[in-house]
N, C-alpha and C positions, 0 to 999 in steps of 0.2 A: 932052663936054669933060673931065669928071672921069675918064672912062675913059682918054682920051688922056693926061692928066696921070699917072695911075697907071702906064700903060705906059712913059712916059718915065722915071719914077722907078725902075721895075724895071730898065730898060735901063742907067740910070746906075749903079745898085747892082751890076749884073752886070759893068759895065766896070771899076768900082773893084776888084772881086774879081779880075778877070782881070789888072789892072795889078799887083796885089800878088803874084800867083802866079808869081814869078820870083826868081831869085837872081843875084848878080853876082860874078864873080871879081875880087878885088882884088890877088891875088898868085898867081903860078904859078912853081914851081921844078921843073925836070926834066920828065920825061915825065908829063903829066897829060892825060887824054882824057875826052871826054864822048860819050854816045850818047843822042840824043833818041828819043822814042817812034817806032818804026818807021823809025829812021834808022841811019846808019853811025857808027862811031867816028871822031871828029875831035879834033884837038889843041885844048886849052883855052888861052886867052890872057887876059892882064889886061884887064878891061873887058868881057869877054864876058858876056852875059846868057843864062841857061838857064831854060827853062819847066818846068812840072810834069812829073813822071815821067821826068826825065832822069837817066841813070846817070852817075856820076863814078868814074874809076879812076885811081889813082896808081901809078907804077912804083917801082923800087928807088931810094932816096935822093931821091924826089920828094915834093912837098907842094903844098898849095894853101890859099888863104884866100878865103872868100866872105862876103858880107854878104847877109842875108835877113831881112826883117821887123824891122829894127832890131838884129838879133843878128849876131855874128861867129862863123863856124865855121871851124876849122882841120882840114884833112884831111891825115893823115900818110901816110907811105910805105906801099906795099903794101896799099892800102885800096880797097874798092869800096863805094860808097854811092849810094843813090838819093835824089834830091831829089823828094819826092812833091808838094810844093807848099805854098802859104801861103793861108790864108783869113782875111779880116777881117770879123767880125760881132759885133754887140751890144757894141761897145767892147772886143773881144778880138781879138788877133792869134794865129792858130794856125799853127804851123810843123810840118811833118811830114817826117822823114827815115827812111830804112830802111838801117841799117848791116849789110851782108852780110859783109864781111871787113875786118879792119884796125882802125884806131883813129882817133878824132876827139876834138876838144875844142871847147867853145863858151863864149862869153861872151854871156849873154842879157840884153838891156836892154829896159826898158819904154819905149815911144815914145808921146809925146803923152798920157801918163797912162793908156794902154790896157793891159789885162792881157795878159801874154804866156803862151801855152800852147804850149810847145816840146817836141816829142816825137821821140825816136829809138827805133826799135823793131826787134826781131827776135823769133824764136818763143818763147824759153824764159823770160825774166824781165822784170820791170817795175821801174823806178826812178823815183820822184817826187822831183824836185830842187827844194828851196826855197832859192834863192840865185842867184848869177849865174855861177859858174864851176864847170866839171866836166870830167873826162876819162873816156872810156868806150870799151871795146872789145867790148861785148856781154856780157861775163862779169864784168869787174872795173870798179868805179866808184871813181875817185879824186876827192876833194873838197878842193881848195885852200881854198875859202871857201864858206860857206852850209851847207846840210844836204840830204842825199839820203835818201829812204826806198826801199830796194831790196827787191823781193819776187820770189819764184818763181811758177810757174803755179799753185801751191797756195795762193797768197796769204799765205805766211809772210813777214813783213816784218822788216826790220832798219834802224834809223835809223843813218845815217853822218854824223858831224859834220865840221866844218872840220878839215883836217889829217889825215883818216882815209881808209881805203880798205876795201872789202869786195868779196867775190866771190860769185857764185852759179853753180851748175852743175846743169842738169837739174832734178830735183824736190828736190834737197837744199836745206835751209834756207840762207840767206845766212850767210856767216861773220861772226863777231864782229868789229866794226871794230878796226883796228889802225893804229898810227902808224909801225911799223917800216919799211914799204916806201914810205911816202908821199914822203919826200925824194928817194929814188932815182928813183921813178917820175916825179915832177915835173921833176927834173933832166933826165931822158931826153927830155922833151918840148920842150926849148929848145936850139937852134931847132927848129921843127917840121920833121919829116922826118929828124931824127937817129935816132930810134927806139931801142928797147932792143936788147940783143944778140939776144934771141929774134926780134925783128922783122927785124933785119939779116940773120939767117941764113935767114929764111923765103923761099920762092920768091915771085915777084911774082904778083899776081892777074891773072886773064885780062882782056884788054882787047878781046875780040871774041867773037862767038858760037861760033866754032869751037873755042875752048879753054876748058874749064870752070875755075872758080876752084880753085887748089890750096892757097892759104893757109888757116889755121885759120878756120873759120866763127865768126862772132860771133852771140850770141843774147841777146835781151833788149829791154827798152824803157826809155828814159829820158824822163820827163815833167817839164817845167819850167814852173812857173807863178809869175809875178811880178806883184804888184798894187801 
């Protein structure tokens, strides 16, 4: 009987994890496509749910907004990003994204008093975000509120406060935080999909396996933890 109870508890826990490991589109503007694991590219629509390891791609002047694990993620134009999944364990919600090309922003919210561990990654740098709002393209972090600690692969760190931005490239140390570009950068994100002049001039990312991405690759990791 005890063994049966343990099995049922494990099955219930696994079901809870599986139920959490999805994201929902709340807004879709322009050409936005998704590709499930071992699937084909299909058009995204408001209300669509995606599962772990689904790729998201936005075209020129396109954008999307998703909710995942209590957080809101905005995917801007010319972006390719993988939703790796969500896990809920020991009072913590872990969200994992992989930003390949483009730019995204997020508002991370704690749900039911549980800690939020929100991570956006790519190969070159790491940024730990202590706050709720940030914008990221893999090399540059913009912090409207809260605090970010950005570091390269040599673990050289730089704290970035509210109203500041910093960049990291390769093994070079992160730049000293500045406020000069923050207002322009934040303005260019509203509405989502407007993009900077650099983004508008960039070619769209690939939305199928036959065409490799042509936009600038993004590199780094953003980690957000809210308790």
